[in-house]
VOPAGU-2260 file (C-alpha; in pm, 1 decimal, decimal comma):
REM VOPAGU-2260
SITE   aa  ch    i         X         Y         Z
SITE  MET   A    0  -18433,7   15435,0   -6577,6
SITE  ALA   A    1  -18773,0   15459,9   -6750,9
SITE  GLU   A    2  -18802,4   15313,8   -7100,3
SITE  ASP   A    3  -18949,4   15515,2   -7384,5
SITE  TRP   A    4  -19270,2   15310,6   -7411,3
SITE  GLU   A    5  -19368,0   15406,2   -7056,1
SITE  GLN   A    6  -19445,1   15759,3   -7176,7
SITE  GLY   A    7  -19728,1   15613,8   -7384,2
SITE  GLY   A    8  -19850,9   15330,2   -7161,8
SITE  PHE   A    9  -19920,5   14961,2   -7212,5
SITE  GLY   A   10  -20229,0   14800,5   -7365,7
SITE  LEU   A   11  -20364,0   14487,7   -7535,3
SITE  TYR   A   12  -20551,9   14466,1   -7863,1
SITE  ILE   A   13  -20762,8   14153,7   -7920,5
SITE  HIS   A   14  -20875,1   14100,4   -8281,1
SITE  TRP   A   15  -21196,9   13914,0   -8356,4
SITE  PRO   A   16  -21194,7   13866,6   -8734,5
SITE  PHE   A   17  -21554,7   13763,5   -8802,5
SITE  CYS   A   18  -21846,2   13968,9   -8935,1
SITE  GLN   A   19  -22202,8   13897,8   -9044,4
SITE  ALA   A   20  -22130,8   14072,6   -9376,7
SITE  LYS   A   21  -21832,4   14245,0   -9539,5
SITE  CYS   A   22  -21884,4   14619,2   -9588,3
SITE  PRO   A   23  -21775,7   14741,5   -9934,2
SITE  TYR   A   24  -21550,7   15018,6   -9795,1
SITE  CYS   A   25  -21376,3   14801,2   -9534,4
SITE  ASP   A   26  -21010,2   14705,9   -9572,6
SITE  PHE   A   27  -20976,4   14557,9   -9223,4
SITE  ASN   A   28  -20894,8   14191,6   -9168,6
SITE  SER   A   29  -21255,7   14074,8   -9145,2
SITE  HIS   A   30  -21422,3   13758,4   -9272,8
SITE  VAL   A   31  -21772,0   13617,4   -9299,9
SITE  ALA   A   32  -21805,8   13269,0   -9147,0
SITE  ARG   A   33  -22115,7   13053,7   -9102,5
SITE  GLU   A   34  -21989,8   12886,0   -8788,5
SITE  VAL   A   35  -21717,2   12969,4   -8538,5
SITE  ASP   A   36  -21594,2   12734,5   -8266,9
SITE  GLN   A   37  -21578,2   12999,9   -7998,8
SITE  ARG   A   38  -21436,2   12766,6   -7731,4
SITE  ARG   A   39  -21144,9   12688,8   -7962,0
SITE  TRP   A   40  -21088,8   13059,5   -8021,9
SITE  LEU   A   41  -21090,6   13129,1   -7647,8
SITE  LYS   A   42  -20820,5   12866,8   -7595,3
SITE  ALA   A   43  -20613,0   13026,9   -7870,7
SITE  TYR   A   44  -20644,7   13375,4   -7723,6
SITE  ILE   A   45  -20546,2   13243,4   -7381,5
SITE  SER   A   46  -20244,6   13065,8   -7531,0
SITE  GLU   A   47  -20118,4   13388,1   -7690,9
SITE  ILE   A   48  -20186,5   13589,3   -7375,0
SITE  ASP   A   49  -19979,8   13335,8   -7177,1
SITE  ARG   A   50  -19696,7   13354,1   -7431,8
SITE  TYR   A   51  -19677,9   13732,9   -7429,5
SITE  ALA   A   52  -19706,7   13750,5   -7051,2
SITE  ALA   A   53  -19388,8   13544,5   -7023,6
SITE  LEU   A   54  -19212,0   13800,8   -7246,0
SITE  VAL   A   55  -19335,7   14122,6   -7081,5
SITE  PRO   A   56  -19450,0   14042,4   -6727,9
SITE  HIS   A   57  -19537,3   14276,5   -6439,6
SITE  ARG   A   58  -19635,0   14578,0   -6649,3
SITE  VAL   A   59  -19931,4   14787,5   -6538,0
SITE  LEU   A   60  -20201,6   14747,0   -6800,4
SITE  THR   A   61  -20405,9   15057,5   -6885,3
SITE  SER   A   62  -20626,2   14935,8   -7170,4
SITE  VAL   A   63  -20775,3   14633,8   -7345,5
SITE  PHE   A   64  -20948,7   14679,7   -7680,8
SITE  PHE   A   65  -21160,6   14415,5   -7855,9
SITE  GLY   A   66  -21160,8   14513,4   -8224,4
SITE  GLY   A   67  -21255,7   14351,4   -8549,0
SITE  GLY   A   68  -21439,8   14236,9   -8742,8
SITE  THR   A   69  -21741,5   14248,9   -8514,2
SITE  PRO   A   70  -21644,1   14167,9   -8154,2
SITE  SER   A   71  -22009,8   14195,9   -8047,1
SITE  LEU   A   72  -22048,0   13854,4   -8213,5
SITE  MET   A   73  -21821,7   13707,1   -7944,4
SITE  ASN   A   74  -21996,3   13509,0   -7674,5
SITE  PRO   A   75  -21979,5   13696,4   -7342,9
SITE  ASP   A   76  -21812,1   13397,6   -7177,8
SITE  VAL   A   77  -21528,3   13421,9   -7432,4
SITE  VAL   A   78  -21476,2   13789,5   -7345,8
SITE  HIS   A   79  -21493,0   13693,9   -6977,7
SITE  GLY   A   80  -21231,4   13420,4   -7023,4
SITE  VAL   A   81  -20995,1   13652,6   -7209,5
SITE  LEU   A   82  -21020,9   13926,0   -6947,8
SITE  ASP   A   83  -20978,9   13681,9   -6658,1
SITE  ARG   A   84  -20656,2   13552,8   -6813,7
SITE  ILE   A   85  -20528,0   13905,0   -6872,4
SITE  ARG   A   86  -20591,1   14000,9   -6509,3
SITE  HIS   A   87  -20418,2   13681,5   -6399,1
SITE  HIS   A   88  -20095,7   13791,5   -6568,2
SITE  TRP   A   89  -20075,7   14171,3   -6538,7
SITE  PRO   A   90  -20157,3   14424,8   -6269,4
SITE  VAL   A   91  -20421,2   14663,8   -6401,6
SITE  ALA   A   92  -20454,1   15037,3   -6356,3
SITE  ASN   A   93  -20736,3   15165,0   -6136,9
SITE  SER   A   94  -20867,9   15339,1   -6447,7
SITE  LEU   A   95  -20838,9   15032,5   -6675,1
SITE  GLU   A   96  -21033,9   15093,8   -6996,3
SITE  VAL   A   97  -21186,8   14785,4   -7160,1
SITE  THR   A   98  -21346,6   14869,2   -7495,4
SITE  LEU   A   99  -21549,6   14641,6   -7719,6
SITE  GLU   A  100  -21649,3   14735,6   -8073,4
SITE  ALA   A  101  -22011,2   14660,4   -8161,2
SITE  ASN   A  102  -22229,9   14675,0   -8469,0
SITE  PRO   A  103  -22595,9   14766,8   -8409,3
SITE  GLY   A  104  -22717,7   14453,1   -8586,6
SITE  SER   A  105  -22553,0   14227,6   -8326,5
SITE  VAL   A  106  -22665,3   14406,6   -8009,1
SITE  ASP   A  107  -22907,7   14275,2   -7749,9
SITE  ALA   A  108  -22948,0   14362,4   -7383,8
SITE  GLY   A  109  -22855,2   14019,2   -7249,4
SITE  ARG   A  110  -22532,3   14002,8   -7449,9
SITE  PHE   A  111  -22432,7   14353,1   -7336,7
SITE  ARG   A  112  -22505,1   14266,7   -6973,4
SITE  GLY   A  113  -22271,5   13971,4   -7017,2
SITE  TYR   A  114  -21995,1   14196,0   -7152,7
SITE  ALA   A  115  -22039,0   14437,7   -6863,0
SITE  ASP   A  116  -22022,9   14150,4   -6611,6
SITE  ALA   A  117  -21702,0   14032,5   -6780,9
SITE  GLY   A  118  -21538,5   14371,7   -6726,2
SITE  VAL   A  119  -21606,5   14569,2   -7043,9
SITE  ASN   A  120  -21664,9   14932,2   -6945,3
SITE  ARG   A  121  -21668,4   15110,3   -7281,8
SITE  VAL   A  122  -21842,1   15032,0   -7611,0
SITE  SER   A  123  -21761,1   15174,2   -7953,7
SITE  MET   A  124  -22048,0   15135,3   -8199,8
SITE  GLY   A  125  -22017,4   15134,5   -8578,8
SITE  ILE   A  126  -22330,4   15329,8   -8669,1
SITE  GLN   A  127  -22168,7   15500,7   -8975,2
SITE  ALA   A  128  -22473,9   15693,8   -9103,1
SITE  LEU   A  129  -22804,2   15828,6   -8973,4
SITE  ASN   A  130  -23014,2   15773,2   -9283,2
SITE  ASN   A  131  -23123,9   15441,4   -9424,4
SITE  ALA   A  132  -23040,6   15510,5   -9788,7
SITE  ASP   A  133  -22674,4   15574,6   -9705,0
SITE  LEU   A  134  -22660,5   15277,7   -9469,1
SITE  ARG   A  135  -22767,1   15056,4   -9758,7
SITE  ARG   A  136  -22504,7   15214,4   -9986,6
SITE  LEU   A  137  -22239,4   15148,5   -9722,9
SITE  GLY   A  138  -22343,3   14784,6   -9704,9
SITE  ARG   A  139  -22459,0   14809,7   -9344,6
SITE  ILE   A  140  -22711,0   14548,5   -9232,0
SITE  HIS   A  141  -22882,5   14770,4   -8972,7
SITE  THR   A  142  -23133,2   15053,8   -9007,5
SITE  VAL   A  143  -23121,5   15392,8   -8835,5
SITE  GLU   A  144  -23401,3   15277,9   -8606,0
SITE  GLU   A  145  -23203,5   14967,2   -8506,8
SITE  ALA   A  146  -22892,0   15178,7   -8454,1
SITE  ARG   A  147  -23072,3   15413,7   -8217,0
SITE  ALA   A  148  -23225,4   15121,2   -8027,5
SITE  ALA   A  149  -22884,4   14953,1   -7997,5
SITE  PHE   A  150  -22731,3   15277,4   -7876,5
SITE  ASP   A  151  -22998,5   15305,7   -7605,7
SITE  ILE   A  152  -22924,4   14947,8   -7495,1
SITE  ALA   A  153  -22553,9   15028,9   -7476,9
SITE  ARG   A  154  -22620,2   15342,2   -7272,3
SITE  SER   A  155  -22824,4   15139,3   -7024,6
SITE  GLN   A  156  -22525,7   14909,4   -6958,7
SITE  PHE   A  157  -22216,7   15130,6   -6998,6
SITE  GLU   A  158  -22125,6   15480,5   -6883,5
SITE  ARG   A  159  -21892,9   15525,6   -7180,1
SITE  VAL   A  160  -22035,8   15471,2   -7527,5
SITE  SER   A  161  -21878,5   15608,9   -7843,8
SITE  PHE   A  162  -21993,1   15567,2   -8201,1
SITE  ASP   A  163  -21852,7   15613,3   -8550,7
SITE  LEU   A  164  -21989,2   15806,0   -8846,3
SITE  ILE   A  165  -21854,5   15828,5   -9200,1
SITE  TYR   A  166  -21892,3   16150,3   -9400,1
SITE  ALA   A  167  -21812,1   16262,0   -9757,8
SITE  ARG   A  168  -22038,1   15981,2   -9873,7
SITE  GLN   A  169  -22189,5   15948,3  -10219,4
SITE  ASP   A  170  -22421,3   16240,5  -10308,1
SITE  GLN   A  171  -22388,4   16383,2   -9956,1
SITE  THR   A  172  -22414,3   16762,2   -9937,4
SITE  LEU   A  173  -22249,8   16990,2   -9684,6
SITE  ASP   A  174  -22587,2   17090,3   -9536,6
SITE  ALA   A  175  -22694,4   16726,3   -9508,7
SITE  TRP   A  176  -22374,7   16640,3   -9319,1
SITE  LYS   A  177  -22422,5   16938,5   -9084,2
SITE  ASP   A  178  -22775,9   16822,8   -9002,7
SITE  GLU   A  179  -22662,7   16463,5   -8950,2
SITE  LEU   A  180  -22376,3   16569,9   -8726,4
SITE  LYS   A  181  -22612,1   16775,0   -8509,9
SITE  GLN   A  182  -22834,2   16468,2   -8474,4
SITE  ALA   A  183  -22529,1   16264,3   -8372,6
SITE  LEU   A  184  -22424,4   16520,6   -8113,6
SITE  SER   A  185  -22773,2   16513,8   -7962,6
SITE  MET   A  186  -22722,0   16137,9   -7908,6
SITE  ALA   A  187  -22354,0   16141,3   -7808,2
SITE  ILE   A  188  -22241,2   16091,9   -7451,3
SITE  ASP   A  189  -21879,0   16207,1   -7452,4
SITE  HIS   A  190  -21697,5   16066,9   -7758,1
SITE  LEU   A  191  -21743,3   16050,0   -8136,4
SITE  SER   A  192  -21523,0   15913,2   -8415,7
SITE  LEU   A  193  -21589,6   16095,2   -8743,3
SITE  TYR   A  194  -21412,4   15958,1   -9049,9
SITE  GLN   A  195  -21401,2   16083,8   -9405,7
SITE  LEU   A  196  -21483,2   15805,7   -9650,2
SITE  THR   A  197  -21166,2   15681,5   -9815,1
SITE  ILE   A  198  -21160,6   15446,7  -10111,2
SITE  GLU   A  199  -20909,9   15171,8  -10043,6
SITE  SER   A  200  -20767,8   14936,1  -10303,6
SITE  GLY   A  201  -20869,8   14575,9  -10253,8
SITE  THR   A  202  -21219,3   14667,2  -10132,2
SITE  ALA   A  203  -21547,1   14643,4  -10320,8
SITE  PHE   A  204  -21564,4   15023,5  -10329,3
SITE  GLY   A  205  -21207,4   15034,7  -10461,4
SITE  ASP   A  206  -21298,8   14798,1  -10742,4
SITE  ARG   A  207  -21609,2   15000,0  -10832,3
SITE  TYR   A  208  -21410,6   15322,9  -10824,6
SITE  ASP   A  209  -21145,3   15181,7  -11059,0
SITE  ARG   A  210  -21418,9   15084,3  -11304,6
SITE  GLY   A  211  -21582,6   15427,9  -11285,6
SITE  LEU   A  212  -21891,3   15290,8  -11112,4
SITE  LEU   A  213  -21864,4   15468,3  -10775,7
SITE  ARG   A  214  -22039,6   15792,8  -10860,5
SITE  GLY   A  215  -22140,7   16094,2  -10655,3
SITE  LEU   A  216  -21834,6   16123,2  -10429,2
SITE  PRO   A  217  -21791,4   16485,3  -10312,4
SITE  GLU   A  218  -21521,6   16698,4  -10471,3
SITE  ASP   A  219  -21211,9   16762,5  -10257,6
SITE  ASP   A  220  -21319,3   17116,9  -10168,4
SITE  ILE   A  221  -21659,7   16994,7  -10046,7
SITE  SER   A  222  -21492,7   16723,9   -9839,1
SITE  ALA   A  223  -21262,2   16988,8   -9689,7
SITE  ASP   A  224  -21565,8   17204,7   -9607,1
SITE  MET   A  225  -21723,3   16904,6   -9433,9
SITE  TYR   A  226  -21408,8   16858,0   -9226,3
SITE  ILE   A  227  -21405,2   17226,0   -9125,4
SITE  ALA   A  228  -21775,5   17218,1   -9039,2
SITE  THR   A  229  -21714,2   16908,1   -8826,7
SITE  GLN   A  230  -21451,6   17089,4   -8620,2
SITE  ASP   A  231  -21670,2   17396,8   -8576,0
SITE  ILE   A  232  -21992,8   17217,8   -8485,2
SITE  CYS   A  233  -21827,7   16971,9   -8245,0
SITE  GLY   A  234  -21627,9   17253,9   -8086,0
SITE  THR   A  235  -21939,4   17452,9   -8002,7
SITE  VAL   A  236  -22069,3   17169,8   -7781,3
SITE  GLY   A  237  -21738,4   17096,2   -7608,4
SITE  MET   A  238  -21644,1   16794,1   -7821,2
SITE  GLU   A  239  -21312,3   16921,6   -7949,6
SITE  ALA   A  240  -21095,9   16712,1   -8180,7
SITE  TYR   A  241  -20819,7   16563,9   -7966,8
SITE  GLU   A  242  -20704,0   16366,2   -8273,3
SITE  VAL   A  243  -20760,4   16402,5   -8646,8
SITE  SER   A  244  -21083,1   16198,3   -8652,5
SITE  ASN   A  245  -21176,7   16172,9   -8285,6
SITE  HIS   A  246  -21375,1   16413,9   -8071,0
SITE  ALA   A  247  -21435,1   16397,3   -7697,7
SITE  LYS   A  248  -21530,4   16595,4   -7393,8
SITE  PRO   A  249  -21229,4   16664,5   -7169,0
SITE  GLY   A  250  -21121,9   16345,7   -6993,0
SITE  ALA   A  251  -21324,4   16116,3   -7221,2
SITE  GLU   A  252  -21053,6   16053,4   -7479,2
SITE  SER   A  253  -20998,1   15691,0   -7581,1
SITE  ARG   A  254  -20718,2   15569,9   -7353,9
SITE  HIS   A  255  -20643,0   15278,3   -7579,3
SITE  ASN   A  256  -20599,0   15482,5   -7895,7
SITE  ASN   A  257  -20386,9   15728,8   -7699,4
SITE  ILE   A  258  -20142,5   15444,2   -7637,2
SITE  TYR   A  259  -20094,0   15418,7   -8015,7
SITE  TRP   A  260  -20071,8   15792,3   -8073,3
SITE  ARG   A  261  -19838,9   15848,7   -7777,7
SITE  TYR   A  262  -19622,0   15560,3   -7894,7
SITE  GLY   A  263  -19660,1   15326,0   -7603,1
SITE  ASP   A  264  -19631,5   14947,7   -7613,8
SITE  TYR   A  265  -19928,5   14734,7   -7713,6
SITE  LEU   A  266  -19965,4   14364,5   -7775,9
SITE  GLY   A  267  -20166,3   14263,2   -8082,6
SITE  ILE   A  268  -20339,9   13927,6   -8037,3
SITE  GLY   A  269  -20554,2   13769,0   -8306,3
SITE  PRO   A  270  -20540,0   13729,6   -8686,2
SITE  GLY   A  271  -20350,6   14011,5   -8855,5
SITE  ALA   A  272  -20302,4   14205,9   -8532,6
SITE  HIS   A  273  -20000,7   14435,9   -8514,4
SITE  GLY   A  274  -19811,2   14531,7   -8200,9
SITE  ARG   A  275  -19519,0   14727,5   -8059,9
SITE  MET   A  276  -19329,5   14550,3   -7783,4
SITE  THR   A  277  -19015,6   14653,3   -7597,2
SITE  LEU   A  278  -18793,9   14357,5   -7501,0
SITE  ASN   A  279  -18473,5   14413,3   -7305,6
SITE  GLY   A  280  -18478,6   14783,0   -7390,5
SITE  GLN   A  281  -18533,0   14731,3   -7765,8
SITE  ARG   A  282  -18864,4   14803,2   -7934,4
SITE  HIS   A  283  -18994,3   14542,6   -8179,5
SITE  ALA   A  284  -19275,8   14533,9   -8433,4
SITE  THR   A  285  -19501,6   14229,6   -8418,8
SITE  GLU   A  286  -19757,9   14100,5   -8666,7
SITE  ALA   A  287  -19979,2   13792,7   -8648,1
SITE  TRP   A  288  -20076,4   13568,1   -8936,5
SITE  SER   A  289  -20379,8   13730,4   -9101,2
SITE  ASN   A  290  -20576,5   13428,6   -9222,7
SITE  PRO   A  291  -20799,5   13319,3   -8930,5
SITE  ASN   A  292  -20756,3   12945,8   -8989,6
SITE  LYS   A  293  -20379,9   12977,5   -9032,1
SITE  TRP   A  294  -20350,3   13192,8   -8718,9
SITE  LEU   A  295  -20554,5   12942,7   -8519,3
SITE  GLU   A  296  -20343,4   12649,3   -8638,6
SITE  ARG   A  297  -20016,5   12832,7   -8570,9
SITE  VAL   A  298  -20126,5   12925,9   -8219,7
SITE  GLU   A  299  -20217,2   12566,9   -8149,5
SITE  GLN   A  300  -19866,9   12476,4   -8264,5
SITE  GLY   A  301  -19727,0   12730,0   -8015,9
SITE  ASN   A  302  -19703,2   13076,4   -8178,5
SITE  GLY   A  303  -19938,6   13289,0   -8391,8
SITE  GLU   A  304  -19673,1   13545,0   -8474,6
SITE  LYS   A  305  -19574,0   13602,4   -8837,2
SITE  LEU   A  306  -19324,2   13880,2   -8760,6
SITE  LEU   A  307  -19104,9   13990,9   -8470,8
SITE  GLN   A  308  -18871,6   14259,5   -8600,0
SITE  ARG   A  309  -18637,8   14501,4   -8427,6
SITE  ILE   A  310  -18715,5   14868,7   -8495,6
SITE  GLU   A  311  -18412,6   15094,4   -8525,7
SITE  LEU   A  312  -18418,2   15416,7   -8324,9
SITE  ARG   A  313  -18442,2   15637,0   -8633,5
SITE  ASP   A  314  -18750,4   15444,1   -8747,7
SITE  GLN   A  315  -18895,7   15468,4   -8397,8
SITE  ALA   A  316  -18854,8   15845,8   -8415,5
SITE  SER   A  317  -19043,0   15854,2   -8747,3
SITE  GLU   A  318  -19324,4   15637,3   -8609,0
SITE  PHE   A  319  -19346,7   15854,3   -8298,6
SITE  LEU   A  320  -19369,5   16165,6   -8515,3
SITE  MET   A  321  -19632,4   16022,8   -8751,0
SITE  MET   A  322  -19851,6   15897,6   -8467,6
SITE  GLY   A  323  -19801,5   16183,4   -8222,5
SITE  LEU   A  324  -19876,3   16465,0   -8463,8
SITE  ARG   A  325  -20224,9   16321,4   -8512,6
SITE  LEU   A  326  -20296,9   16446,8   -8160,3
SITE  SER   A  327  -20394,9   16809,0   -8106,6
SITE  SER   A  328  -20146,7   16816,7   -7817,1
SITE  GLY   A  329  -19861,6   16715,4   -8051,1
SITE  ILE   A  330  -19528,7   16561,0   -7953,5
SITE  ASP   A  331  -19258,3   16622,9   -7695,3
SITE  ILE   A  332  -18965,5   16750,0   -7897,4
SITE  HIS   A  333  -18711,9   16618,8   -7645,3
SITE  ARG   A  334  -18855,2   16268,5   -7672,6
SITE  TYR   A  335  -18824,0   16287,5   -8050,8
SITE  GLU   A  336  -18462,3   16396,1   -8022,4
SITE  ALA   A  337  -18383,2   16113,6   -7778,9
SITE  LEU   A  338  -18516,8   15859,6   -8028,9
SITE  SER   A  339  -18372,8   16011,3   -8346,7
SITE  GLY   A  340  -18041,0   16132,4   -8207,0
SITE  SER   A  341  -18097,3   16471,1   -8371,0
SITE  PRO   A  342  -18360,5   16747,6   -8370,4
SITE  LEU   A  343  -18619,8   16804,6   -8638,2
SITE  ASN   A  344  -18478,9   17001,5   -8928,4
SITE  PRO   A  345  -18512,5   17364,0   -8806,1
SITE  THR   A  346  -18547,7   17495,9   -9162,4
SITE  ASN   A  347  -18842,8   17266,3   -9229,4
SITE  VAL   A  348  -19001,1   17351,2   -8894,0
SITE  SER   A  349  -18968,3   17725,3   -8957,5
SITE  TYR   A  350  -19111,8   17687,5   -9306,9
SITE  LEU   A  351  -19420,0   17505,2   -9176,0
SITE  GLU   A  352  -19461,3   17756,6   -8893,4
SITE  ASP   A  353  -19451,3   18042,8   -9142,4
SITE  LEU   A  354  -19724,1   17868,1   -9342,8
SITE  GLY   A  355  -19936,8   17838,3   -9029,5
SITE  MET   A  356  -19923,4   17458,1   -9039,6
SITE  LEU   A  357  -19711,0   17394,5   -8731,1
SITE  GLN   A  358  -19676,7   17545,0   -8386,0
SITE  SER   A  359  -19403,7   17509,1   -8123,4
SITE  ARG   A  360  -19452,6   17589,1   -7756,3
SITE  SER   A  361  -19315,0   17476,1   -7419,7
SITE  GLY   A  362  -19112,5   17188,7   -7562,9
SITE  MET   A  363  -19405,8   17058,8   -7768,3
SITE  VAL   A  364  -19464,8   17067,1   -8144,3
SITE  CYS   A  365  -19818,4   17035,7   -8277,1
SITE  VAL   A  366  -19997,8   17066,7   -8607,5
SITE  THR   A  367  -20241,4   17356,5   -8632,8
SITE  PRO   A  368  -20603,8   17304,4   -8743,9
SITE  SER   A  369  -20501,2   17414,0   -9094,0
SITE  GLY   A  370  -20207,2   17175,8   -9093,0
SITE  ARG   A  371  -20421,9   16886,5   -8975,7
SITE  MET   A  372  -20619,7   16907,2   -9300,9
SITE  VAL   A  373  -20299,1   16831,2   -9494,8
SITE  LEU   A  374  -20125,9   16621,3   -9229,3
SITE  ASN   A  375  -19955,9   16386,6   -9475,0
SITE  ALA   A  376  -19791,8   16678,9   -9652,5
SITE  VAL   A  377  -19675,2   16824,1   -9317,7
SITE  LEU   A  378  -19524,6   16489,8   -9216,7
SITE  LYS   A  379  -19352,1   16453,1   -9551,3
SITE  GLU   A  380  -19187,7   16794,0   -9503,9
SITE  LEU   A  381  -19079,5   16719,1   -9147,6
SITE  LEU   A  382  -18932,9   16381,1   -9240,4
SITE  ALA   A  383  -18740,7   16521,5   -9537,4
SITE  ASP   A  384  -18363,3   16551,7   -9489,4
């Protein structure tokens, strides 16, 4: 009998924690280091891959994602060694997606050829803005000209290239964002990730905001208008939102991120990496030690895992709901009921449908475009008793 995770697939996430500089808005587990012993890191990754392969062998792997940090700082031979070890342990799907995140400041043709030779077939670039003043404000170390050149290099090596932009930036107007988005769409191949700037505690931006020094952020209604404009403009060129912040042409959706949103199993390898792993029919949450040096030392002692915790079915149902409703296609209501042991509260569902926030059809429940703008509020209502 099929296990629940099989409805979402199986993937690996490899975290490279190092960057050339820390961006002021970033709350990811990233660190600036002068020197990195990349051979030592390769051995550590291989050790963790071997350990996990003994726990969940024989699964068909559909995706590998190198995230960070800045994985384009990894030596190509390290990426090659990681992917060789992965293929040694697991059968891979014919359509295996291998994504590597890249920052324009760390791109050169030779390095990208090395990644392609290693088996990377998709690149996700952190461009973030298409004007130099905003790039400086965001703490990016590249210029627009360098970003465009890096994008052209990526296109010459990979059929699939996505890039990220951040909107609702300081002093950004709605018309300026529309113009920038149209520029981005003229560059895009088949996928774009478009994120609204969020101010996270513990970041440099968060500290400035708390002290009243982060000025010029758009009002909520302007940010909402930017979101609506994003949907409209991308939709007119066939780049519909298949997820809250991700747009793609049909068939070009990120297979790796779909594993998360469809609540599959994924192994998180590297400092601070999280995972979901089904062992003997029971899904577990995993988390690695976040400090790079501590993770490396723990792996060399035999295990880089900080947490391996059983997830109760009711909590699995909540996670499935929270992840799956990010997708425009929504969730399978029967799968939710199998996990939770009960249906969604029909009163809450009807209330949200009457508000135009939720839609039910053919055994699926999805959030409408209006509901997606207030997704957290929709989820709160659905999860209420």
